[in-house]
C-alpha positions as protocol buffer text, in pm:
chain_id: "A"
residue {
  index: 1
  type: MET
  ca { x: -10 y: -19 z: 10 }
}
residue {
  index: 2
  type: LEU
  ca { x: 138 y: 316 z: -104 }
}
residue {
  index: 3
  type: PHE
  ca { x: 174 y: 621 z: 111 }
}
residue {
  index: 4
  type: ASN
  ca { x: 102 y: 977 z: 16 }
}
residue {
  index: 5
  type: PRO
  ca { x: 123 y: 1207 z: 293 }
}
residue {
  index: 6
  type: PRO
  ca { x: -6 y: 1583 z: 250 }
}
residue {
  index: 7
  type: ASN
  ca { x: 202 y: 1873 z: 322 }
}
residue {
  index: 8
  type: TYR
  ca { x: 175 y: 2068 z: 616 }
}
residue {
  index: 9
  type: ALA
  ca { x: 206 y: 2426 z: 642 }
}
residue {
  index: 10
  type: TRP
  ca { x: 150 y: 2572 z: 983 }
}
residue {
  index: 11
  type: ALA
  ca { x: 72 y: 2937 z: 1076 }
}
residue {
  index: 12
  type: ALA
  ca { x: 162 y: 3066 z: 1429 }
}
residue {
  index: 13
  type: THR
  ca { x: 56 y: 3371 z: 1531 }
}
residue {
  index: 14
  type: THR
  ca { x: 233 y: 3350 z: 1928 }
}
residue {
  index: 15
  type: VAL
  ca { x: 553 y: 3237 z: 2027 }
}
residue {
  index: 16
  type: ARG
  ca { x: 355 y: 2940 z: 2192 }
}
residue {
  index: 17
  type: GLU
  ca { x: 196 y: 2844 z: 1895 }
}
residue {
  index: 18
  type: ALA
  ca { x: 538 y: 2880 z: 1727 }
}
residue {
  index: 19
  type: GLN
  ca { x: 680 y: 2646 z: 1942 }
}
residue {
  index: 20
  type: GLU
  ca { x: 403 y: 2380 z: 1953 }
}
residue {
  index: 21
  type: PHE
  ca { x: 441 y: 2364 z: 1561 }
}
residue {
  index: 22
  type: LEU
  ca { x: 773 y: 2290 z: 1552 }
}
residue {
  index: 23
  type: ASP
  ca { x: 768 y: 2023 z: 1782 }
}
residue {
  index: 24
  type: ALA
  ca { x: 468 y: 1867 z: 1607 }
}
residue {
  index: 25
  type: ALA
  ca { x: 709 y: 1864 z: 1299 }
}
residue {
  index: 26
  type: GLY
  ca { x: 976 y: 1708 z: 1492 }
}
residue {
  index: 27
  type: LYS
  ca { x: 727 y: 1471 z: 1640 }
}
residue {
  index: 28
  type: MET
  ca { x: 616 y: 1389 z: 1297 }
}
residue {
  index: 29
  type: LEU
  ca { x: 971 y: 1376 z: 1156 }
}
residue {
  index: 30
  type: ASP
  ca { x: 1016 y: 1070 z: 1414 }
}
residue {
  index: 31
  type: ALA
  ca { x: 699 y: 900 z: 1369 }
}
residue {
  index: 32
  type: HIS
  ca { x: 798 y: 877 z: 987 }
}
residue {
  index: 33
  type: MET
  ca { x: 1168 y: 740 z: 1071 }
}
residue {
  index: 34
  type: ALA
  ca { x: 1029 y: 491 z: 1306 }
}
residue {
  index: 35
  type: SER
  ca { x: 828 y: 317 z: 1044 }
}
residue {
  index: 36
  type: LEU
  ca { x: 1098 y: 359 z: 783 }
}
residue {
  index: 37
  type: ALA
  ca { x: 1368 y: 219 z: 1037 }
}
residue {
  index: 38
  type: PRO
  ca { x: 1243 y: 57 z: 1312 }
}
residue {
  index: 39
  type: GLY
  ca { x: 1457 y: 20 z: 1617 }
}
residue {
  index: 40
  type: SER
  ca { x: 1735 y: 257 z: 1721 }
}
residue {
  index: 41
  type: GLN
  ca { x: 2001 y: 90 z: 1540 }
}
residue {
  index: 42
  type: GLY
  ca { x: 2193 y: 297 z: 1284 }
}
residue {
  index: 43
  type: VAL
  ca { x: 1922 y: 612 z: 1315 }
}
residue {
  index: 44
  type: MET
  ca { x: 2130 y: 911 z: 1293 }
}
residue {
  index: 45
  type: GLN
  ca { x: 2265 y: 790 z: 989 }
}
residue {
  index: 46
  type: ARG
  ca { x: 1928 y: 732 z: 855 }
}
residue {
  index: 47
  type: GLU
  ca { x: 1829 y: 1096 z: 952 }
}
residue {
  index: 48
  type: ARG
  ca { x: 2159 y: 1208 z: 773 }
}
residue {
  index: 49
  type: GLU
  ca { x: 2039 y: 1006 z: 459 }
}
residue {
  index: 50
  type: THR
  ca { x: 1694 y: 1053 z: 442 }
}
residue {
  index: 51
  type: PRO
  ca { x: 1550 y: 1312 z: 205 }
}
residue {
  index: 52
  type: VAL
  ca { x: 1237 y: 1575 z: 343 }
}
residue {
  index: 53
  type: GLU
  ca { x: 1169 y: 1894 z: 246 }
}
residue {
  index: 54
  type: MET
  ca { x: 1155 y: 2229 z: 481 }
}
residue {
  index: 55
  type: THR
  ca { x: 1075 y: 2581 z: 439 }
}
residue {
  index: 56
  type: LEU
  ca { x: 1033 y: 2779 z: 757 }
}
residue {
  index: 57
  type: THR
  ca { x: 1013 y: 3124 z: 776 }
}
residue {
  index: 58
  type: LEU
  ca { x: 1001 y: 3284 z: 1067 }
}
residue {
  index: 59
  type: HIS
  ca { x: 879 y: 3698 z: 1133 }
}
residue {
  index: 60
  type: ARG
  ca { x: 1033 y: 3796 z: 1459 }
}
residue {
  index: 61
  type: GLY
  ca { x: 938 y: 4183 z: 1358 }
}
residue {
  index: 62
  type: PRO
  ca { x: 663 y: 4238 z: 1643 }
}
residue {
  index: 63
  type: LEU
  ca { x: 910 y: 4000 z: 1933 }
}
residue {
  index: 64
  type: VAL
  ca { x: 1177 y: 4252 z: 1846 }
}
residue {
  index: 65
  type: GLU
  ca { x: 955 y: 4539 z: 1849 }
}
residue {
  index: 66
  type: ARG
  ca { x: 869 y: 4441 z: 2206 }
}
residue {
  index: 67
  type: ILE
  ca { x: 1175 y: 4390 z: 2319 }
}
residue {
  index: 68
  type: ASN
  ca { x: 1276 y: 4700 z: 2220 }
}
residue {
  index: 69
  type: ASP
  ca { x: 959 y: 4884 z: 2385 }
}
residue {
  index: 70
  type: LYS
  ca { x: 1022 y: 4724 z: 2666 }
}
residue {
  index: 71
  type: ARG
  ca { x: 1435 y: 4862 z: 2671 }
}
residue {
  index: 72
  type: THR
  ca { x: 1312 y: 5196 z: 2594 }
}
residue {
  index: 73
  type: VAL
  ca { x: 1079 y: 5210 z: 2905 }
}
residue {
  index: 74
  type: GLU
  ca { x: 1342 y: 5066 z: 3108 }
}
residue {
  index: 75
  type: ALA
  ca { x: 1592 y: 5306 z: 2989 }
}
residue {
  index: 76
  type: LEU
  ca { x: 1368 y: 5575 z: 3063 }
}
residue {
  index: 77
  type: ALA
  ca { x: 1274 y: 5464 z: 3393 }
}
residue {
  index: 78
  type: GLU
  ca { x: 1658 y: 5474 z: 3470 }
}
residue {
  index: 79
  type: ASP
  ca { x: 1723 y: 5797 z: 3353 }
}
residue {
  index: 80
  type: PHE
  ca { x: 1391 y: 5912 z: 3553 }
}
residue {
  index: 81
  type: GLU
  ca { x: 1555 y: 5748 z: 3859 }
}
residue {
  index: 82
  type: ALA
  ca { x: 1884 y: 5943 z: 3828 }
}
């Protein structure tokens, strides 16, 4: 029986969602590798040799903006206290 898996595209809008999707993708790869090569012998070598395609786009703009805002507020607070 042939198995034709779908392509997966996940869209995260929070850091937590992004972490969960990355974890899910890793678990999916692990499950497929277990089907391809049951047992643990030679797994690392098989992982290096087994092709897969993955594209990851990580837009950190909103996260960096919050970091910059926090640093600005902290700097202003320090200036105010001085």
